[in-house]
C-alpha positions as protocol buffer text, in pm:
chain_id: "A"
residue {
  index: 1
  type: MET
  ca { x: 9023 y: 10374 z: 15253 }
}
residue {
  index: 2
  type: GLY
  ca { x: 9228 y: 10674 z: 15132 }
}
residue {
  index: 3
  type: ILE
  ca { x: 9130 y: 10956 z: 14899 }
}
residue {
  index: 4
  type: GLY
  ca { x: 9313 y: 10842 z: 14586 }
}
residue {
  index: 5
  type: HIS
  ca { x: 8990 y: 10762 z: 14404 }
}
residue {
  index: 6
  type: TYR
  ca { x: 8864 y: 11115 z: 14474 }
}
residue {
  index: 7
  type: ILE
  ca { x: 9191 y: 11270 z: 14355 }
}
residue {
  index: 8
  type: LYS
  ca { x: 9154 y: 11069 z: 14034 }
}
residue {
  index: 9
  type: GLU
  ca { x: 8821 y: 11244 z: 13971 }
}
residue {
  index: 10
  type: ILE
  ca { x: 8919 y: 11600 z: 14066 }
}
residue {
  index: 11
  type: GLY
  ca { x: 9277 y: 11586 z: 13938 }
}
residue {
  index: 12
  type: ARG
  ca { x: 9219 y: 11548 z: 13562 }
}
residue {
  index: 13
  type: GLY
  ca { x: 9292 y: 11913 z: 13489 }
}
residue {
  index: 14
  type: LYS
  ca { x: 9062 y: 12209 z: 13448 }
}
residue {
  index: 15
  type: GLU
  ca { x: 8874 y: 12063 z: 13150 }
}
residue {
  index: 16
  type: GLY
  ca { x: 8869 y: 11694 z: 13243 }
}
residue {
  index: 17
  type: ALA
  ca { x: 8813 y: 11709 z: 13619 }
}
residue {
  index: 18
  type: ARG
  ca { x: 8483 y: 11593 z: 13761 }
}
residue {
  index: 19
  type: SER
  ca { x: 8315 y: 11751 z: 14061 }
}
residue {
  index: 20
  type: LEU
  ca { x: 8232 y: 11556 z: 14374 }
}
residue {
  index: 21
  type: SER
  ca { x: 7891 y: 11519 z: 14532 }
}
residue {
  index: 22
  type: ARG
  ca { x: 7829 y: 11678 z: 14871 }
}
residue {
  index: 23
  type: ALA
  ca { x: 7860 y: 11341 z: 15044 }
}
residue {
  index: 24
  type: GLN
  ca { x: 8183 y: 11257 z: 14862 }
}
residue {
  index: 25
  type: ALA
  ca { x: 8335 y: 11596 z: 14948 }
}
residue {
  index: 26
  type: ALA
  ca { x: 8242 y: 11547 z: 15313 }
}
residue {
  index: 27
  type: ASP
  ca { x: 8403 y: 11204 z: 15315 }
}
residue {
  index: 28
  type: LEU
  ca { x: 8720 y: 11332 z: 15146 }
}
residue {
  index: 29
  type: LEU
  ca { x: 8776 y: 11624 z: 15380 }
}
residue {
  index: 30
  type: GLY
  ca { x: 8671 y: 11417 z: 15679 }
}
residue {
  index: 31
  type: GLN
  ca { x: 8957 y: 11177 z: 15609 }
}
residue {
  index: 32
  type: VAL
  ca { x: 9198 y: 11471 z: 15573 }
}
residue {
  index: 33
  type: LEU
  ca { x: 9086 y: 11625 z: 15903 }
}
residue {
  index: 34
  type: ASP
  ca { x: 9100 y: 11288 z: 16078 }
}
residue {
  index: 35
  type: GLN
  ca { x: 9462 y: 11246 z: 15959 }
}
residue {
  index: 36
  type: GLN
  ca { x: 9382 y: 10924 z: 15775 }
}
residue {
  index: 37
  type: VAL
  ca { x: 9576 y: 11025 z: 15463 }
}
residue {
  index: 38
  type: THR
  ca { x: 9938 y: 11092 z: 15373 }
}
residue {
  index: 39
  type: ASP
  ca { x: 10100 y: 11430 z: 15320 }
}
residue {
  index: 40
  type: LEU
  ca { x: 10137 y: 11338 z: 14953 }
}
residue {
  index: 41
  type: GLU
  ca { x: 9761 y: 11284 z: 14923 }
}
residue {
  index: 42
  type: ILE
  ca { x: 9691 y: 11615 z: 15099 }
}
residue {
  index: 43
  type: GLY
  ca { x: 9922 y: 11797 z: 14859 }
}
residue {
  index: 44
  type: ALA
  ca { x: 9758 y: 11631 z: 14559 }
}
residue {
  index: 45
  type: PHE
  ca { x: 9412 y: 11721 z: 14692 }
}
residue {
  index: 46
  type: CYS
  ca { x: 9509 y: 12086 z: 14747 }
}
residue {
  index: 47
  type: LEU
  ca { x: 9667 y: 12128 z: 14404 }
}
residue {
  index: 48
  type: ALA
  ca { x: 9386 y: 11947 z: 14223 }
}
residue {
  index: 49
  type: MET
  ca { x: 9121 y: 12167 z: 14385 }
}
residue {
  index: 50
  type: ARG
  ca { x: 9326 y: 12479 z: 14316 }
}
residue {
  index: 51
  type: ILE
  ca { x: 9326 y: 12396 z: 13944 }
}
residue {
  index: 52
  type: LYS
  ca { x: 8966 y: 12272 z: 13924 }
}
residue {
  index: 53
  type: GLY
  ca { x: 8799 y: 12516 z: 14162 }
}
residue {
  index: 54
  type: GLU
  ca { x: 8533 y: 12425 z: 14418 }
}
residue {
  index: 55
  type: THR
  ca { x: 8163 y: 12391 z: 14339 }
}
residue {
  index: 56
  type: PRO
  ca { x: 7897 y: 12498 z: 14592 }
}
residue {
  index: 57
  type: GLU
  ca { x: 7808 y: 12128 z: 14644 }
}
residue {
  index: 58
  type: GLU
  ca { x: 8170 y: 12049 z: 14726 }
}
residue {
  index: 59
  type: MET
  ca { x: 8199 y: 12347 z: 14959 }
}
residue {
  index: 60
  type: ALA
  ca { x: 7882 y: 12238 z: 15138 }
}
residue {
  index: 61
  type: GLY
  ca { x: 8029 y: 11891 z: 15182 }
}
residue {
  index: 62
  type: PHE
  ca { x: 8358 y: 12030 z: 15308 }
}
residue {
  index: 63
  type: LEU
  ca { x: 8163 y: 12241 z: 15557 }
}
residue {
  index: 64
  type: ASP
  ca { x: 7969 y: 11934 z: 15670 }
}
residue {
  index: 65
  type: ALA
  ca { x: 8300 y: 11764 z: 15751 }
}
residue {
  index: 66
  type: VAL
  ca { x: 8436 y: 12067 z: 15937 }
}
residue {
  index: 67
  type: HIS
  ca { x: 8121 y: 12129 z: 16139 }
}
residue {
  index: 68
  type: ALA
  ca { x: 8103 y: 11762 z: 16243 }
}
residue {
  index: 69
  type: ARG
  ca { x: 8452 y: 11783 z: 16395 }
}
residue {
  index: 70
  type: MET
  ca { x: 8489 y: 12141 z: 16513 }
}
residue {
  index: 71
  type: ASN
  ca { x: 8498 y: 12262 z: 16872 }
}
residue {
  index: 72
  type: THR
  ca { x: 8209 y: 12510 z: 16890 }
}
residue {
  index: 73
  type: LEU
  ca { x: 8139 y: 12800 z: 17120 }
}
residue {
  index: 74
  type: PRO
  ca { x: 7846 y: 12723 z: 17353 }
}
residue {
  index: 75
  type: GLU
  ca { x: 7528 y: 12925 z: 17325 }
}
residue {
  index: 76
  type: ILE
  ca { x: 7480 y: 13193 z: 17591 }
}
residue {
  index: 77
  type: LYS
  ca { x: 7131 y: 13310 z: 17693 }
}
residue {
  index: 78
  type: ALA
  ca { x: 6990 y: 13230 z: 17347 }
}
residue {
  index: 79
  type: GLN
  ca { x: 7191 y: 13530 z: 17228 }
}
residue {
  index: 80
  type: ALA
  ca { x: 7284 y: 13552 z: 16860 }
}
residue {
  index: 81
  type: THR
  ca { x: 7657 y: 13565 z: 16789 }
}
residue {
  index: 82
  type: VAL
  ca { x: 7817 y: 13764 z: 16508 }
}
residue {
  index: 83
  type: VAL
  ca { x: 8096 y: 13556 z: 16355 }
}
residue {
  index: 84
  type: ILE
  ca { x: 8384 y: 13747 z: 16194 }
}
residue {
  index: 85
  type: PRO
  ca { x: 8653 y: 13537 z: 16019 }
}
residue {
  index: 86
  type: CYS
  ca { x: 8988 y: 13718 z: 16000 }
}
residue {
  index: 87
  type: TYR
  ca { x: 9250 y: 13542 z: 15789 }
}
residue {
  index: 88
  type: ASN
  ca { x: 9385 y: 13786 z: 15532 }
}
residue {
  index: 89
  type: GLY
  ca { x: 9525 y: 14070 z: 15737 }
}
residue {
  index: 90
  type: ALA
  ca { x: 9645 y: 14407 z: 15609 }
}
residue {
  index: 91
  type: ARG
  ca { x: 9910 y: 14489 z: 15354 }
}
residue {
  index: 92
  type: LYS
  ca { x: 9852 y: 14849 z: 15241 }
}
residue {
  index: 93
  type: LEU
  ca { x: 9538 y: 14953 z: 15431 }
}
residue {
  index: 94
  type: PRO
  ca { x: 9483 y: 14933 z: 15808 }
}
residue {
  index: 95
  type: ALA
  ca { x: 9320 y: 14617 z: 15946 }
}
residue {
  index: 96
  type: LEU
  ca { x: 8990 y: 14759 z: 16069 }
}
residue {
  index: 97
  type: ALA
  ca { x: 8798 y: 14436 z: 16131 }
}
residue {
  index: 98
  type: PRO
  ca { x: 8877 y: 14484 z: 16504 }
}
residue {
  index: 99
  type: LEU
  ca { x: 8699 y: 14819 z: 16487 }
}
residue {
  index: 100
  type: LEU
  ca { x: 8391 y: 14653 z: 16338 }
}
residue {
  index: 101
  type: ALA
  ca { x: 8395 y: 14385 z: 16608 }
}
residue {
  index: 102
  type: LEU
  ca { x: 8436 y: 14631 z: 16894 }
}
residue {
  index: 103
  type: LEU
  ca { x: 8167 y: 14867 z: 16762 }
}
residue {
  index: 104
  type: LEU
  ca { x: 7927 y: 14570 z: 16764 }
}
residue {
  index: 105
  type: VAL
  ca { x: 8034 y: 14481 z: 17119 }
}
residue {
  index: 106
  type: GLN
  ca { x: 7956 y: 14840 z: 17221 }
}
residue {
  index: 107
  type: GLN
  ca { x: 7603 y: 14774 z: 17090 }
}
residue {
  index: 108
  type: GLY
  ca { x: 7571 y: 14475 z: 17323 }
}
residue {
  index: 109
  type: VAL
  ca { x: 7639 y: 14209 z: 17058 }
}
residue {
  index: 110
  type: ARG
  ca { x: 7824 y: 13886 z: 17130 }
}
residue {
  index: 111
  type: VAL
  ca { x: 8106 y: 13856 z: 16875 }
}
residue {
  index: 112
  type: CYS
  ca { x: 8330 y: 13565 z: 16778 }
}
residue {
  index: 113
  type: VAL
  ca { x: 8638 y: 13664 z: 16579 }
}
residue {
  index: 114
  type: HIS
  ca { x: 8826 y: 13356 z: 16461 }
}
residue {
  index: 115
  type: GLY
  ca { x: 9135 y: 13331 z: 16250 }
}
residue {
  index: 116
  type: THR
  ca { x: 9505 y: 13282 z: 16210 }
}
residue {
  index: 117
  type: SER
  ca { x: 9783 y: 13446 z: 16013 }
}
residue {
  index: 118
  type: THR
  ca { x: 9816 y: 13290 z: 15668 }
}
residue {
  index: 119
  type: GLU
  ca { x: 10073 y: 13530 z: 15519 }
}
residue {
  index: 120
  type: ASN
  ca { x: 10390 y: 13641 z: 15697 }
}
residue {
  index: 121
  type: SER
  ca { x: 10403 y: 13975 z: 15514 }
}
residue {
  index: 122
  type: ARG
  ca { x: 10069 y: 14104 z: 15646 }
}
residue {
  index: 123
  type: VAL
  ca { x: 9953 y: 14260 z: 15973 }
}
residue {
  index: 124
  type: SER
  ca { x: 9676 y: 14042 z: 16113 }
}
residue {
  index: 125
  type: SER
  ca { x: 9366 y: 14160 z: 16294 }
}
residue {
  index: 126
  type: PHE
  ca { x: 9488 y: 13959 z: 16591 }
}
residue {
  index: 127
  type: ASP
  ca { x: 9805 y: 14172 z: 16598 }
}
residue {
  index: 128
  type: VAL
  ca { x: 9581 y: 14477 z: 16631 }
}
residue {
  index: 129
  type: PHE
  ca { x: 9366 y: 14317 z: 16902 }
}
residue {
  index: 130
  type: ALA
  ca { x: 9684 y: 14238 z: 17096 }
}
residue {
  index: 131
  type: LYS
  ca { x: 9792 y: 14603 z: 17082 }
}
residue {
  index: 132
  type: LEU
  ca { x: 9447 y: 14695 z: 17213 }
}
residue {
  index: 133
  type: GLY
  ca { x: 9501 y: 14462 z: 17509 }
}
residue {
  index: 134
  type: HIS
  ca { x: 9256 y: 14185 z: 17419 }
}
residue {
  index: 135
  type: LYS
  ca { x: 9346 y: 13822 z: 17495 }
}
residue {
  index: 136
  type: LEU
  ca { x: 9287 y: 13506 z: 17291 }
}
residue {
  index: 137
  type: LEU
  ca { x: 9065 y: 13221 z: 17406 }
}
residue {
  index: 138
  type: SER
  ca { x: 9240 y: 12889 z: 17462 }
}
residue {
  index: 139
  type: ASP
  ca { x: 8917 y: 12693 z: 17525 }
}
residue {
  index: 140
  type: VAL
  ca { x: 8578 y: 12740 z: 17358 }
}
residue {
  index: 141
  type: HIS
  ca { x: 8408 y: 12667 z: 17690 }
}
residue {
  index: 142
  type: ALA
  ca { x: 8563 y: 12985 z: 17831 }
}
residue {
  index: 143
  type: SER
  ca { x: 8365 y: 13195 z: 17580 }
}
residue {
  index: 144
  type: LYS
  ca { x: 8148 y: 13474 z: 17714 }
}
residue {
  index: 145
  type: ASP
  ca { x: 7930 y: 13769 z: 17626 }
}
residue {
  index: 146
  type: GLY
  ca { x: 8099 y: 14046 z: 17431 }
}
residue {
  index: 147
  type: LEU
  ca { x: 8422 y: 13980 z: 17244 }
}
residue {
  index: 148
  type: ASN
  ca { x: 8562 y: 13630 z: 17190 }
}
residue {
  index: 149
  type: LEU
  ca { x: 8893 y: 13599 z: 17001 }
}
residue {
  index: 150
  type: VAL
  ca { x: 8941 y: 13239 z: 16893 }
}
residue {
  index: 151
  type: PRO
  ca { x: 9251 y: 13107 z: 16712 }
}
residue {
  index: 152
  type: THR
  ca { x: 9168 y: 12854 z: 16442 }
}
residue {
  index: 153
  type: GLU
  ca { x: 9364 y: 12581 z: 16619 }
}
residue {
  index: 154
  type: VAL
  ca { x: 9128 y: 12608 z: 16918 }
}
residue {
  index: 155
  type: LEU
  ca { x: 8834 y: 12536 z: 16687 }
}
residue {
  index: 156
  type: SER
  ca { x: 9012 y: 12269 z: 16480 }
}
residue {
  index: 157
  type: PRO
  ca { x: 9385 y: 12189 z: 16493 }
}
residue {
  index: 158
  type: ALA
  ca { x: 9344 y: 11982 z: 16175 }
}
residue {
  index: 159
  type: LEU
  ca { x: 9192 y: 12276 z: 15986 }
}
residue {
  index: 160
  type: LYS
  ca { x: 9477 y: 12496 z: 16103 }
}
residue {
  index: 161
  type: ASN
  ca { x: 9722 y: 12238 z: 15963 }
}
residue {
  index: 162
  type: LEU
  ca { x: 9542 y: 12242 z: 15628 }
}
residue {
  index: 163
  type: LEU
  ca { x: 9571 y: 12621 z: 15615 }
}
residue {
  index: 164
  type: GLU
  ca { x: 9944 y: 12587 z: 15682 }
}
residue {
  index: 165
  type: VAL
  ca { x: 9990 y: 12391 z: 15358 }
}
residue {
  index: 166
  type: ARG
  ca { x: 9986 y: 12729 z: 15185 }
}
residue {
  index: 167
  type: ARG
  ca { x: 10323 y: 12814 z: 15339 }
}
residue {
  index: 168
  type: VAL
  ca { x: 10472 y: 12509 z: 15167 }
}
residue {
  index: 169
  type: VAL
  ca { x: 10311 y: 12522 z: 14820 }
}
residue {
  index: 170
  type: ASN
  ca { x: 10236 y: 12898 z: 14809 }
}
residue {
  index: 171
  type: LEU
  ca { x: 9881 y: 12841 z: 14685 }
}
residue {
  index: 172
  type: ARG
  ca { x: 9544 y: 12866 z: 14858 }
}
residue {
  index: 173
  type: ASN
  ca { x: 9336 y: 12552 z: 14907 }
}
residue {
  index: 174
  type: PRO
  ca { x: 8971 y: 12485 z: 15002 }
}
residue {
  index: 175
  type: ALA
  ca { x: 9046 y: 12555 z: 15368 }
}
residue {
  index: 176
  type: HIS
  ca { x: 9097 y: 12924 z: 15288 }
}
residue {
  index: 177
  type: SER
  ca { x: 8740 y: 12942 z: 15158 }
}
residue {
  index: 178
  type: LEU
  ca { x: 8596 y: 12717 z: 15428 }
}
residue {
  index: 179
  type: VAL
  ca { x: 8707 y: 12938 z: 15715 }
}
residue {
  index: 180
  type: LYS
  ca { x: 8513 y: 13230 z: 15566 }
}
residue {
  index: 181
  type: LEU
  ca { x: 8193 y: 13024 z: 15541 }
}
residue {
  index: 182
  type: MET
  ca { x: 8191 y: 12813 z: 15857 }
}
residue {
  index: 183
  type: ASN
  ca { x: 7991 y: 12875 z: 16173 }
}
residue {
  index: 184
  type: PRO
  ca { x: 8185 y: 12790 z: 16492 }
}
residue {
  index: 185
  type: CYS
  ca { x: 7896 y: 12870 z: 16728 }
}
residue {
  index: 186
  type: GLN
  ca { x: 7607 y: 12680 z: 16878 }
}
residue {
  index: 187
  type: GLY
  ca { x: 7273 y: 12859 z: 16866 }
}
residue {
  index: 188
  type: LYS
  ca { x: 7186 y: 13155 z: 16649 }
}
residue {
  index: 189
  type: ALA
  ca { x: 7470 y: 13314 z: 16456 }
}
residue {
  index: 190
  type: LEU
  ca { x: 7530 y: 13559 z: 16174 }
}
residue {
  index: 191
  type: ILE
  ca { x: 7844 y: 13500 z: 15967 }
}
residue {
  index: 192
  type: VAL
  ca { x: 8002 y: 13823 z: 15841 }
}
residue {
  index: 193
  type: SER
  ca { x: 8212 y: 13724 z: 15542 }
}
residue {
  index: 194
  type: SER
  ca { x: 8391 y: 13880 z: 15249 }
}
residue {
  index: 195
  type: TYR
  ca { x: 8539 y: 13805 z: 14911 }
}
residue {
  index: 196
  type: THR
  ca { x: 8837 y: 13944 z: 14722 }
}
residue {
  index: 197
  type: HIS
  ca { x: 8734 y: 13884 z: 14359 }
}
residue {
  index: 198
  type: PRO
  ca { x: 8390 y: 13885 z: 14190 }
}
residue {
  index: 199
  type: GLU
  ca { x: 8403 y: 13512 z: 14108 }
}
residue {
  index: 200
  type: TYR
  ca { x: 8423 y: 13436 z: 14480 }
}
residue {
  index: 201
  type: ALA
  ca { x: 8117 y: 13653 z: 14541 }
}
residue {
  index: 202
  type: LEU
  ca { x: 7917 y: 13420 z: 14317 }
}
residue {
  index: 203
  type: SER
  ca { x: 8053 y: 13094 z: 14461 }
}
residue {
  index: 204
  type: MET
  ca { x: 8017 y: 13210 z: 14822 }
}
residue {
  index: 205
  type: SER
  ca { x: 7662 y: 13332 z: 14759 }
}
residue {
  index: 206
  type: GLN
  ca { x: 7567 y: 12998 z: 14604 }
}
residue {
  index: 207
  type: THR
  ca { x: 7716 y: 12811 z: 14899 }
}
residue {
  index: 208
  type: PHE
  ca { x: 7536 y: 13026 z: 15155 }
}
residue {
  index: 209
  type: GLN
  ca { x: 7213 y: 12966 z: 14965 }
}
residue {
  index: 210
  type: LEU
  ca { x: 7272 y: 12591 z: 14949 }
}
residue {
  index: 211
  type: ILE
  ca { x: 7345 y: 12551 z: 15322 }
}
residue {
  index: 212
  type: GLN
  ca { x: 7064 y: 12797 z: 15410 }
}
residue {
  index: 213
  type: ALA
  ca { x: 7299 y: 13015 z: 15610 }
}
residue {
  index: 214
  type: ASN
  ca { x: 7240 y: 13336 z: 15798 }
}
residue {
  index: 215
  type: ALA
  ca { x: 7521 y: 13550 z: 15663 }
}
residue {
  index: 216
  type: PHE
  ca { x: 7633 y: 13896 z: 15562 }
}
residue {
  index: 217
  type: LEU
  ca { x: 7858 y: 13923 z: 15255 }
}
residue {
  index: 218
  type: LEU
  ca { x: 8055 y: 14210 z: 15107 }
}
residue {
  index: 219
  type: ARG
  ca { x: 8373 y: 14279 z: 14918 }
}
residue {
  index: 220
  type: GLY
  ca { x: 8611 y: 14321 z: 15207 }
}
residue {
  index: 221
  type: THR
  ca { x: 8915 y: 14537 z: 15266 }
}
residue {
  index: 222
  type: GLU
  ca { x: 9216 y: 14338 z: 15147 }
}
residue {
  index: 223
  type: GLY
  ca { x: 9015 y: 14025 z: 15217 }
}
residue {
  index: 224
  type: GLU
  ca { x: 8902 y: 14113 z: 15570 }
}
residue {
  index: 225
  type: PRO
  ca { x: 8523 y: 14127 z: 15630 }
}
residue {
  index: 226
  type: VAL
  ca { x: 8502 y: 14498 z: 15702 }
}
residue {
  index: 227
  type: ALA
  ca { x: 8375 y: 14768 z: 15468 }
}
residue {
  index: 228
  type: ASP
  ca { x: 8642 y: 14976 z: 15297 }
}
residue {
  index: 229
  type: ALA
  ca { x: 8659 y: 15298 z: 15498 }
}
residue {
  index: 230
  type: ARG
  ca { x: 8706 y: 15496 z: 15175 }
}
residue {
  index: 231
  type: ARG
  ca { x: 8410 y: 15371 z: 14968 }
}
residue {
  index: 232
  type: THR
  ca { x: 8093 y: 15183 z: 15065 }
}
residue {
  index: 233
  type: PRO
  ca { x: 8075 y: 14839 z: 14899 }
}
residue {
  index: 234
  type: GLN
  ca { x: 7763 y: 14640 z: 14815 }
}
residue {
  index: 235
  type: MET
  ca { x: 7637 y: 14442 z: 15113 }
}
residue {
  index: 236
  type: ASP
  ca { x: 7416 y: 14133 z: 15089 }
}
residue {
  index: 237
  type: PHE
  ca { x: 7223 y: 13962 z: 15368 }
}
residue {
  index: 238
  type: PHE
  ca { x: 7134 y: 13593 z: 15361 }
}
residue {
  index: 239
  type: HIS
  ca { x: 6846 y: 13483 z: 15583 }
}
residue {
  index: 240
  type: HIS
  ca { x: 6822 y: 13104 z: 15584 }
}
residue {
  index: 241
  type: GLY
  ca { x: 6988 y: 13117 z: 15243 }
}
residue {
  index: 242
  type: ILE
  ca { x: 6750 y: 13371 z: 15090 }
}
residue {
  index: 243
  type: THR
  ca { x: 6948 y: 13673 z: 14981 }
}
residue {
  index: 244
  type: GLN
  ca { x: 6877 y: 14042 z: 14949 }
}
residue {
  index: 245
  type: THR
  ca { x: 7102 y: 14340 z: 14880 }
}
residue {
  index: 246
  type: VAL
  ca { x: 7076 y: 14571 z: 15180 }
}
residue {
  index: 247
  type: GLN
  ca { x: 7334 y: 14825 z: 15066 }
}
residue {
  index: 248
  type: ALA
  ca { x: 7419 y: 14934 z: 14714 }
}
residue {
  index: 249
  type: ALA
  ca { x: 7780 y: 15004 z: 14622 }
}
residue {
  index: 250
  type: GLN
  ca { x: 7885 y: 15367 z: 14631 }
}
residue {
  index: 251
  type: ALA
  ca { x: 7910 y: 15506 z: 14279 }
}
residue {
  index: 252
  type: GLY
  ca { x: 8098 y: 15797 z: 14133 }
}
residue {
  index: 253
  type: ALA
  ca { x: 8416 y: 15970 z: 14239 }
}
residue {
  index: 254
  type: LEU
  ca { x: 8509 y: 15998 z: 14606 }
}
residue {
  index: 255
  type: GLN
  ca { x: 8430 y: 16340 z: 14751 }
}
residue {
  index: 256
  type: SER
  ca { x: 8694 y: 16305 z: 15023 }
}
residue {
  index: 257
  type: ILE
  ca { x: 8947 y: 16056 z: 15158 }
}
residue {
  index: 258
  type: PRO
  ca { x: 8920 y: 15972 z: 15529 }
}
residue {
  index: 259
  type: ASP
  ca { x: 9224 y: 16021 z: 15751 }
}
residue {
  index: 260
  type: LEU
  ca { x: 9335 y: 15662 z: 15803 }
}
residue {
  index: 261
  type: PRO
  ca { x: 9637 y: 15526 z: 15992 }
}
residue {
  index: 262
  type: THR
  ca { x: 9923 y: 15334 z: 15839 }
}
residue {
  index: 263
  type: ALA
  ca { x: 9887 y: 14959 z: 15817 }
}
residue {
  index: 264
  type: ASP
  ca { x: 10107 y: 14871 z: 16117 }
}
residue {
  index: 265
  type: ALA
  ca { x: 9940 y: 14726 z: 16427 }
}
residue {
  index: 266
  type: PHE
  ca { x: 10029 y: 15005 z: 16670 }
}
residue {
  index: 267
  type: ALA
  ca { x: 9904 y: 15291 z: 16451 }
}
residue {
  index: 268
  type: THR
  ca { x: 9586 y: 15097 z: 16367 }
}
residue {
  index: 269
  type: SER
  ca { x: 9514 y: 15015 z: 16732 }
}
residue {
  index: 270
  type: LYS
  ca { x: 9564 y: 15380 z: 16833 }
}
residue {
  index: 271
  type: TYR
  ca { x: 9322 y: 15491 z: 16561 }
}
residue {
  index: 272
  type: ILE
  ca { x: 9062 y: 15231 z: 16664 }
}
residue {
  index: 273
  type: GLN
  ca { x: 9078 y: 15333 z: 17029 }
}
residue {
  index: 274
  type: GLU
  ca { x: 9027 y: 15697 z: 16933 }
}
residue {
  index: 275
  type: VAL
  ca { x: 8718 y: 15600 z: 16732 }
}
residue {
  index: 276
  type: LEU
  ca { x: 8582 y: 15392 z: 17019 }
}
residue {
  index: 277
  type: ASP
  ca { x: 8644 y: 15683 z: 17257 }
}
residue {
  index: 278
  type: GLN
  ca { x: 8454 y: 15911 z: 17014 }
}
residue {
  index: 279
  type: GLN
  ca { x: 8762 y: 16121 z: 16950 }
}
residue {
  index: 280
  type: ARG
  ca { x: 8723 y: 16038 z: 16581 }
}
residue {
  index: 281
  type: GLU
  ca { x: 8417 y: 15965 z: 16373 }
}
residue {
  index: 282
  type: VAL
  ca { x: 8343 y: 15611 z: 16263 }
}
residue {
  index: 283
  type: PRO
  ca { x: 8416 y: 15588 z: 15888 }
}
residue {
  index: 284
  type: ALA
  ca { x: 8077 y: 15609 z: 15714 }
}
residue {
  index: 285
  type: PRO
  ca { x: 8100 y: 15273 z: 15529 }
}
residue {
  index: 286
  type: ILE
  ca { x: 8180 y: 15089 z: 15855 }
}
residue {
  index: 287
  type: ALA
  ca { x: 7902 y: 15272 z: 16038 }
}
residue {
  index: 288
  type: LEU
  ca { x: 7662 y: 15156 z: 15767 }
}
residue {
  index: 289
  type: GLN
  ca { x: 7789 y: 14799 z: 15798 }
}
residue {
  index: 290
  type: VAL
  ca { x: 7724 y: 14805 z: 16174 }
}
residue {
  index: 291
  type: GLN
  ca { x: 7371 y: 14936 z: 16115 }
}
residue {
  index: 292
  type: HIS
  ca { x: 7291 y: 14664 z: 15863 }
}
residue {
  index: 293
  type: ILE
  ca { x: 7432 y: 14390 z: 16088 }
}
residue {
  index: 294
  type: MET
  ca { x: 7227 y: 14515 z: 16384 }
}
residue {
  index: 295
  type: HIS
  ca { x: 6914 y: 14516 z: 16166 }
}
residue {
  index: 296
  type: ALA
  ca { x: 6992 y: 14164 z: 16038 }
}
residue {
  index: 297
  type: LEU
  ca { x: 7028 y: 14032 z: 16393 }
}
residue {
  index: 298
  type: LYS
  ca { x: 6670 y: 14134 z: 16468 }
}
residue {
  index: 299
  type: SER
  ca { x: 6542 y: 13888 z: 16209 }
}
residue {
  index: 300
  type: LEU
  ca { x: 6728 y: 13583 z: 16345 }
}
């Protein structure tokens, strides 16, 4: 069938483009993930959506396509899983999403961290996990209690390929938003997600509301879904799509700057291990994030 007729609708420029329905968006991305279209069509789709921008209806449809094809982690003992997507990595600040994940594991939470490196110039959270001695899963059926580190290609090789388009055209595409919204787990789950710019906060919130998700949303640290260790951001909780602000953003000037490591993987891993071993205090914003996530899990 092809996706040319969809590209005709979404590719008319920022002012002339028309948005797709949820069903149309699901069909379009389904064909992309099923490798039923050409590389030229994929490039046109990515560029058209980059110019037009995605609507919540389109994102919901894209998610429908991904969830219908994704390898999902089995449910274990009816236990809720905290899902932490890690795709941005660190550039100037340390990648502390692994600290968030491991603090939750210490509280007895099952955690799924999924992701892949999307920029060569950044230190990924998976680089830090490797320095800490944690291994990646190669099969979702090998998932367990505690920490599960899942490369995107294990969940969906086709989605990984779509993310890789960025390395060719140097622009993000809908896949970079999808991975922060999707739920790769069977059973109860809480998605911990983040945005980089205020406009994404609105679009992600609207999508979570539309798909009636259980999710936790904040402005992340360089795009990773962990609170900035220097200043507490606003944190919102979505329970079946209904949202409430559970943490207000810290206002005013900072009273002190925490002693943080450099952004390289070794220094970050050493810092995280010291925090886990209680040789250092947990940065207050991250401690608050853990508390709010633990409280949210009780309502699932």
